[in-house]
N, C-alpha and C positions, 0 to 999 in steps of 0.2 A: 041738726044737720042730718040729711039722708045718707044712706049708704051709697057707695059708688056703683054706677050702672055697668052692665056688661056690654052695652051697645050705645051708639050715638043716639041721642034723643031727637035728632033732626032727620038723619038719613038711615038710621038703623044699622050702620056699619058695626060689625062685631069687633071687640077689643081682644078676642082670643088670639088673633093673628098678631104676632109680635111686631110686625111692621106698622101697625095702626096705633098711633099715639092717642091717648085719652086726655082731654082737657076738662077741668072742672072749675066751677065758681065756688065760693065759700059755703054755699048751700048744698053742694053735691050734684048740681045739674051737670051732665056729662055730654061732651061732644067730641067728635073726631077732629083731627088736625085740618082736614080738608074743609069742613064746615066752619071751624074756628077761624081759619085764615081767609076764608071766602067771605060770604055775605055777612057773617057775624062780626067780622073785624075784631075778634078777640074779646067781645063783650057778650055776656049771657043775656039772651032775649027775655028771660023770665024775671031777673032781678037787677040787671044792669051792672053786675059785678064783672071783674076781670076773669077771663078763662085762662087758667095756668095749667101747665103740664102736671098731670096727676101722678103721684108716686104709686108704684106698684104695691099692692097689699101682699102680705105673706102668701096668700093662696094663689096669687098671680105669678110669683117668682118660681121658676122651675127649680126642682131639687137637683142639686149637683152632688154626686157621690164623693166621698172623701170626708176628711175631718171638718166639722163645722167650726167656723170662726168663733173664737172667744169661749168655747165650752171647756176646753182642756186646761186653760190657764197657762201663764208663762212659766210656772214652776215645773211643768212637764217637759220643757224644752231643754235639750242638752246644750251647754255652753262650752266653747273652747276657752281654755285659760285656766 
């Protein structure tokens, strides 16, 4: 499987803009929503596989300040009672 691409393989739209959804087949071919829903009809032109919404990788998820989920554990929480 190839690594996810940073732009649409058909129209070169960048996925750095959060409003642009990325769709991939199981081989990692990557297309924007406009291309996927347009002429491609949800089918990868390279392998014939379904183009599904690509999950964001850790590097694509913006950092939010504050406590990271799951790192401190439940034992650090104060409980009433």
